N, C-alpha and C positions, 0 to 999 in steps of 0.2 A: 376892383378895389375893395378890400375888406376893411371895415372899421371895427375896432375892438378895443375895449379898455384894458384888456390883459393879453399879453403875448410874451413868450419866453424872452428874457429870463424872468419877467414879471408875471407870475401865474398865481391866481388865488384859488382856482377850482377847475371844474370841468370845462367851462367856457373857453379858457385860455388854451387848454390842451386840444379842444375841438378845433378852434380856429387854426392853431399851429399845424395840426395833422392835415386838415382839409386844404390849407393853402399850399403845403408842400406836395400833397397828392395832385393838386391841380397843376402846379408847376411841372411835376414829373410827367404829367399827361401832355405837356407842350403849351400850356396856357401862360400868358404874360400876367403875373400876379403881383400886386402891391398890397401890403398890409400897412395901414396907418394906425398907430397905437400910441400909448403914453410912454414917455421916457421915465426911467426909474429914478432919475436924479443922480445916478452914479456918473461922475465926470468921464470915466473910461468907456462908457457905453456910447456907441456910435448913434448919431442922429439919422443916418441914412446909410444902409449897407445891404448887401445881397447875401442871404443865407440859404443854402440848399435850393437855389433857384428862385427864391422869393425875395423881392425887394421889400425891406422893412424900414419904414419911415417912422421915427419916434418924435412925437410932439413934446417939446420941453415944457416943464412946469411953468405955470403962470406965477408971477410974483405977488401972490395973495396970501394974507394971513387969515386963516379960517379956524373957527372953533371946532370941537369934535362933533357937534350936532349939525353942522352946516353942510351936509352932504349934497343937497340940491344946489347950493351955491358953488361947491366944488365942481359938480357935474356940468353946470352952465359954463364955467370957465374952461373946463376940459373940452367941451364941445367946440368952443370958439378956437382953442388952440389946435384941435384936431382938424377942423375945417380949414384953417389957415395953412397948416402943413400939407393937407391934401391939395389945396388950390395951388401951392407952389409947385407940387409935382405936376399939376395940370398944365403948366407952362410948356412942358416938354413931352408929356404923355397923358393921354386921355383914356379913361376906362370906357368899356361898353356897358358896364353895369356897376352900380355901387351896392355892396352887400354889408348891411349893418347888423351887428350882433347885440341884441337886447337894448332896452330903453336908454341906457347910459350914453349911447351914441345917436339917439334919435334926431336931435336938432342938427348935428353935423351931417347926418345922412340926408335929411330933407334939403339942407343948403346945397350940398353937392349934387343932388338930383337935379335941382334947378340950374346950377352953375354949368354942369356938364351936359344937360339935356338928355340924360339917360335914365333908365328905370332904377328904382330903389327896390331891393329885395331885403326883407327883414326876417332874420331868424329869431324866434322867441324861445330862448333857452329855459325860461321859467317865468312865472308871473307873481306879482306882489300878492294878489288875492290867493293864489295857490299856496304860497309860503305860509299864509296865515289861515289855511284850511277854509278858504272861501270868504274870509272876512277882510275888511279894511279897517283896522282898529284905531287909526289915528290920522292926523292931517298929513303926515309924511307919506303914509301908505296910500291915502287918497290921491295925493299929488303924483306919486309914481304910477299908480294905476291910470291916471289921466294921460300921462306921457306915453305909457304903453299903448293905450287905445289910439292915441294920435299917431304914434309910430306905425302901427299896423294899417291905419287909414291912409297914411302917406305912401306906403309901400305898394308897388304894383303887384307883387306876390309875397306870400308869407311862407316860411319854412318852419315846421315843427318836427321834433325828434321822435315822436311816437304818436300812435293813434289817440292815446289819452290826451296828449297835448293838443292835437287838432280839435278834439272835442272841447277842451278847455278854452282855447283861444277863440273858437267860433262863437261860443256862448258868452264869453266875457266881453268881446270886442265887436260883436254883431257882424261877423264876417261870414260871407257865403263859403260853404265847405269846399267848393271847387277852386277857391282862391288860395287854399292852404295845401302845400305839398308836404307829405311825411317822408323825411329822409333820416333814417336811424343813424346813430353814431357808428363809427368804425373802430377797429382796434388793430394794432400791429402786434400780432401774436409773438413774433420773435423778440421784439423789443422788451417784452415783459417776462421773458424766461431768464431768471438769474442763474449764475454759475453755481454748481453744487457747493463749492467752498463758501460762497457768500451766504447761501441758505443755511449751511451748517453753522456758520458764525452767528447769524441772526438767531438761530434756534438756541445756541449755547447762551447767548446774552439774555434772551427773553422767556424761554420756555419753562425754566425751573424744573420741578419734579413731576409736572403733569401736562395736560393738554394746553395748547396755545391757541387762544381766540384773538383774532385781530379785527379791529374796526377802523378802516381807513376813510378819510374824507374830511370835509369842512365841519368844524364844531359849531354848528348853528342849531337852533331849536328844531327846525323842520327836518334835520337829519336824524333825529330820534336817538342819539347816542345815550341819552338818559335812560332809555328803555333797557339797554344792555346793562348799564350800571345797576338798575333796579333788579335785573335778573341774576346778578352775580351771587347773592347769598344762596339762592337755590342751586346754582351751578357749582358753587364751592362745596355744598353739602354732598352733591352727587359725585364730584371729582375734586377731592381735597387739595390736590396740587395744581389746580387750574389757574392759569394766568391770562389776563386780558391786557392787550396793548392797543391803545387808541392813538392812531397816527394822523395828525392834522392840526390845524390851527383855526381859531375863530373866536367869536365873542362869548361863547359859552364855556370856555375852558375852566374858568374859576368856579362857576356853578357846578360843573361836572366833577371837579375835584372835591368840592364841598359835599356833593351827593355821595361820592365814594366813601368819604369819611363818615358821613351819617349812616351809611349802610354797613359800616365796619368792614369794608373790603379794600380800603385804600392800599394796603400792603400787597394786594394781588393785582392792582391796576397800575399800569405805566402809561403816562402821557408822553409820547415820544416826540410830539411837536411835528413840524414840517420835515418830511424826508424827501430827498431828491437823489438823482443819479441812480446808483445801483442799490441804495439802501431800501427804498420802498419795495421794489420787486423782490428783493431778498427776504424782507420781513413777511410779505404776503405769501411768498412761496414756502416759507417755513411754517405757516399756520396750519393747524389741524382743521380749522374752520374760519372762514371770513364771514362776518355778519354785516349786512347792509340794512339798518333798522329804520330807514327813512319814514317819516310821517307823510312827506310830500316828495315825490321824485319824478320829474318829467321824463327821464330816461334811465339813469343809473349807470353812467360810464364806469364807475368804480367796480361794478359787478363784472363787466367785461374784462377789466384790467386784472381783477382777482383770478378769474378763470384762465386768462392768458398766462398768469403766473403759476397756475396749477393747483389753486386752492379750492376746496369744497365750499359751496355757498349756502348760507341761510339768509333769506331776504324778506323784507316786508312785502306783503301782497298789495301793492299800491302803485298807481301811475304806470310809467313805462317799465318799471321792474317786473310787473305782472305779465308784460308782453315778452320779455326777454327770458325769464326763468320760469320753466314749466314745473310745477310742484311734483316732486317724486320722480321726475324724469331728468331734469338738468340741474336740480337743486331742490332745497326744501324752502317752503314759504310759510308765513304766519300773518295774521291780521295785524296791520300797523298799530303800534302802541300796546299790543297785548303781551304783557311781561311773561305770563305763564306759558303762552304758546311759543314765544321766542325761546324760553328755556327748554321746552320740550323738543323743539326742532334742533337746537344745538345738541341736546342730549342724544337724539336719534342719530345725528351725524357723527358724533364722537364714538358712539357704540357700534357703528357699522361703517368703518373706514373703507372697506372694500366697495360697498354700495356707493359711498360718497365719492370715491375716485372714479367709479363708473359714470356717475352723473357729470363729473368734470369733463371726462372724455367726450360725452355726448354734446355738452355745451360748447366745447372747443370746436367740434365738427360743425355745429350751427354757426359759430362765429366765422370760421374759415369760409363758409359758403355765403353768409348773408351780411356780414359786418366788416367788410374790408374798406379801407379809406379810399382806395381807387374806385370802388363801386359808389361810395358816397360822393366822390368828386364827379363821377359821370352823371349821377342823378341831379346833383346841384347844377351842373352845366345845362341839363335839360330844363330846369327851372329858369335859369337865366334866359335861355332861348325863348321860352314861353313869355317871360316878362318883356323881352325886347320886341317880340311879335305884337304883344298886346299894346305896348307903348307906341309902336309904329302905327298900328291901326286905330289908335286913340279910342280903345274900347271904353265905354262909359261904365263907371262903377254902378253896381246895382244896390249897394248897401247905403244906408243912411246913418250918419253918426248919432250916437246917443250922447246927450250933454253930460260930460264927466263931472261938471260942477254940481250936478244934482245928486251925486252919490252920497250916501251916508254909511254908517257902520253896519248896515244890514248884510246878511249872508248873500253873497252873489252866486255861489254854487257850492255843492258838496264835491270837493276834488277827489274824494275817495270813491 
């Protein structure tokens, strides 16, 4: 039983795409899979249905009126709704393991662990401290960090998507390294190959008279899109017809648009918003270079998606991205936040498209070998078996909790 606050058609970022692909790969391997998630509020959306072998149960919204800053109150109500929906499923079907994805489902996960008498496995897709470069800047951040710590303590085993994330969660949450399994994300290479006519249409709409640079992903500060905006004046001087398309949504969109106007490049930057269906693979496939400028990136699923679509990569040398993209071999990298280095890497890619396409082919070969969803599903099943064995044997935990109430705004770790 997967617990996730996002699942198609309600997807905000990589977490929702991860749970969706993993659940369907597990179902294809013959496992009985239930995903319990939130309902979008659309009356036409089913509360309980089977999609591609996965039973998807959607918890309806709670009748609460909350202000825009009351996210923790919303999360609390969501966890109650999620747990109740899962317990109703439990009248007819009981899981062997509950798999929770990030702190937003922590309390539901702990409740179901006790109700069903099965182990809880926690995937930490990102951390609050990591998003803020190792700091907890306010009360909300400290509260989220405390829930993250408690979530990993309640879990029998923890999954991280990269070695960097294993390093991060073991230090932040006082976890023994052998309780954290690294399972990289997968990618469906065929699903991201757009038809040539769709790529040509996207290029005609967005490319203009020069190279096309694309930045896909959530528009949040930690994703570093402002670094690309800051690099645009340099890039436009080197490539006068260059265009930038930013594809995604998030809280920073207004600030990024203001930044483009302040840098006097607004006419060369398009904010395309959220793209779905064939539109995003077509846009990425049309790009001369895709930039992933994250300041913090646990894995970087968007880099895999860009490569599957056939686009050359320039990525920040940070977190999981540094494990996926080998500088000069499968893409070009730059120090996170370094505007000049980003511009130089993009320039080198645009001036040597033959070498850039060679790097794409090498990374695609790596992905076909090491990053399939069927492989991720097998490794996740191995984690489940270990968790079940440990639960059965009642192995005592060797870690001791650190009091999250004692946290202040001090730096917890340097995530880079």
